[in-house]
C-alpha positions in Angstrom: 28.8 -91.5 67.1 30.1 -94.0 64.6 27.4 -93.1 62.1 28.3 -89.5 62.4 32.0 -90.1 61.8 31.2 -92.4 58.8 28.9 -89.7 57.2 31.7 -87.1 57.7 34.2 -89.3 55.9 31.9 -89.9 53.0 31.2 -86.2 52.6 35.0 -85.5 52.6 35.7 -88.1 50.0 32.9 -86.8 47.7 34.2 -83.2 48.0 37.8 -84.2 47.3 36.7 -86.4 44.4 34.6 -83.6 43.0 37.5 -81.1 43.2 39.8 -83.6 41.5 37.4 -84.2 38.7 36.9 -80.5 38.0 40.7 -79.8 38.0 41.4 -82.7 35.6 38.5 -81.8 33.3 39.6 -78.2 33.1 43.2 -79.2 32.3 42.2 -81.5 29.5 39.9 -78.8 28.0 42.8 -76.3 27.9 45.0 -78.8 26.2 42.4 -79.5 23.5 42.0 -75.8 22.9 45.7 -75.3 22.5 46.2 -78.2 20.0 43.1 -77.5 17.8 44.2 -75.4 14.8 42.7 -71.9 14.6 41.6 -71.9 11.0 38.3 -71.7 9.0 38.8 -75.2 7.7 39.1 -76.8 11.1 36.2 -74.8 12.5 33.8 -76.3 10.0 32.7 -79.9 10.9 31.9 -80.9 7.3 35.2 -79.6 6.0 37.2 -81.4 8.7 36.0 -84.8 7.3 38.0 -84.2 4.2 41.3 -83.3 5.9 43.9 -86.0 6.4 45.5 -84.3 9.4 45.3 -81.1 11.5 48.9 -80.4 10.6 49.7 -78.2 7.6 51.5 -80.1 4.8 52.7 -76.7 3.4 52.4 -73.3 4.9 48.8 -72.3 4.8 47.6 -75.6 3.4 46.2 -78.9 4.7 46.0 -82.1 2.7 42.5 -82.7 1.3 41.4 -86.3 0.5 38.2 -86.8 -1.5 35.4 -89.0 -0.1 35.8 -91.3 -3.1 39.5 -91.7 -2.2 40.2 -90.9 -5.8 42.3 -87.8 -5.4 44.1 -85.5 -3.0 45.0 -81.8 -3.2 46.2 -78.8 -1.2 43.4 -77.2 0.8 43.7 -73.6 2.0 43.5 -73.4 5.7 41.0 -70.5 5.6 38.6 -72.2 3.1 35.5 -74.3 3.7 33.7 -77.0 1.7 30.2 -75.9 0.5 28.1 -78.7 2.0 25.0 -77.8 0.1 26.6 -78.3 -3.3 28.5 -81.5 -2.6 27.7 -84.5 -4.7 28.9 -88.1 -4.9 27.9 -91.2 -6.8 29.8 -94.2 -5.4 33.5 -94.0 -6.1 33.1 -93.0 -9.8 31.8 -89.4 -9.4 32.3 -86.6 -7.0 31.7 -82.8 -7.2 33.2 -80.6 -4.5 33.4 -76.9 -4.2 35.1 -74.8 -1.6 35.3 -71.1 -0.8 38.0 -68.9 0.7 37.1 -65.3 1.7 38.9 -62.4 3.4 36.8 -59.6 4.9 39.9 -57.6 5.5 41.1 -57.8 1.9 37.6 -58.0 0.5 38.5 -61.0 -1.7 36.8 -64.2 -2.5 38.4 -67.3 -4.1 36.1 -70.1 -5.3 37.3 -73.6 -6.3 35.1 -76.2 -7.9 36.2 -79.8 -8.9 34.1 -82.4 -10.7 35.9 -85.8 -10.5 35.2 -88.8 -12.7 36.7 -92.3 -12.6 35.5 -93.9 -15.9 36.6 -94.5 -19.5 34.7 -91.3 -20.4 37.4 -89.3 -18.6 39.7 -90.1 -21.5 37.4 -88.5 -24.1 39.2 -85.2 -24.3 36.9 -83.6 -26.8 33.8 -84.4 -24.8 35.2 -83.2 -21.5 36.4 -79.9 -22.9 33.1 -79.4 -24.6 31.2 -80.0 -21.3 33.6 -77.7 -19.4 33.2 -74.9 -22.0 29.4 -75.2 -21.9 29.3 -75.2 -18.1 31.6 -72.2 -17.9 30.1 -70.4 -20.8 33.6 -70.2 -22.2 34.5 -69.8 -25.9 38.2 -70.2 -26.6 41.2 -72.4 -26.7 42.9 -74.4 -24.0 46.7 -74.4 -23.3 48.1 -77.9 -22.8 50.8 -78.8 -20.4 51.9 -81.7 -18.1 52.6 -81.6 -14.4 53.1 -84.4 -11.9 52.0 -87.2 -14.2 48.9 -85.3 -15.2 47.9 -83.5 -18.4 46.3 -80.1 -18.0 44.1 -78.2 -20.5 44.1 -74.7 -19.1 42.3 -71.4 -19.9 41.7 -68.2 -18.0 39.5 -65.2 -18.6 40.1 -61.7 -17.1 37.6 -59.0 -16.4 35.7 -57.3 -19.3 35.0 -53.7 -19.6 31.8 -53.8 -17.6 33.2 -52.5 -14.3 33.2 -56.0 -12.7 36.7 -57.3 -11.9 36.5 -61.1 -11.9 39.1 -63.6 -12.9 38.0 -67.1 -14.1 40.0 -70.3 -14.5 38.9 -73.3 -16.5 40.9 -76.5 -16.4 40.5 -80.1 -17.4 43.0 -82.4 -15.7 43.5 -86.0 -16.8 45.8 -88.6 -15.3 48.5 -90.0 -17.6 48.3 -93.4 -15.9 44.6 -94.0 -15.1 41.2 -93.4 -16.5 40.6 -90.6 -14.0 40.0 -86.9 -14.6 38.5 -83.8 -13.1 37.0 -80.6 -14.5 37.8 -77.4 -12.6 36.2 -73.9 -12.5 37.8 -71.3 -10.3 37.0 -67.6 -9.7 38.8 -64.7 -8.0 36.5 -61.8 -7.2 35.8 -59.0 -4.7 33.8 -60.4 -1.7 31.7 -57.3 -1.7 31.4 -56.0 -5.3 30.4 -52.6 -4.1 33.8 -52.0 -2.5 37.3 -51.9 -3.9 39.7 -54.8 -3.7 43.1 -55.6 -5.2 42.6 -58.7 -7.5 45.8 -58.0 -9.3 47.9 -59.3 -6.4 50.1 -62.2 -7.6 49.5 -63.9 -4.3 45.8 -64.6 -5.3 46.7 -66.3 -8.6 49.6 -68.1 -7.0 47.3 -69.7 -4.5 44.8 -70.7 -7.2 47.5 -72.3 -9.3 49.0 -74.1 -6.3 45.7 -75.7 -5.6 45.1 -76.6 -9.3 48.6 -78.1 -9.7 48.5 -80.0 -6.5 45.8 -82.5 -7.5 47.1 -86.1 -7.3 45.0 -89.0 -8.6 45.3 -91.9 -6.1 46.3 -95.2 -7.7 43.6 -97.8 -7.7 
């Protein structure tokens, strides 16, 4: 009789404990789902490694920190880092590209930064020559300063070949350190066989906000 009572008590404890565990587990999962940002950037595991926080620092943007810890910039919440093209050599070189696409608007915005922390970053002639060659660009660059950086900026609109693509070429150099980055950006239709409105000022505004947000970290 005592054994039977003891067995009944053990079964009751196990059942109650199991129910408690299920309830608690379900509650925690719901909380995690509610706090996890619903964005392309936070859905991609590789991209998440570059983001300082799940909180937006400006509407529609997270704070991106390079793996070299050499620079930060604004990162669109619906963009993702292209893992296959990522390169890094110690803390002196880093190449990172990210892509933001909209199926609804049929637009594609591509951003590509090549960062260098060396005395070579101060060789303006060399870096503009390399950027022009890589971008197949022939033309002048506009010089301006922004947030303690000097910018050498050029853009190229669509030619009369039926393809509407906007290109941006920029070399950015720190005024205080031997750090610089080359940038190539592109705004195009996601599906070139369909119409898209690339003349929207919002697209260029987003591109320029990312370009001008780059901040070279001291050290």
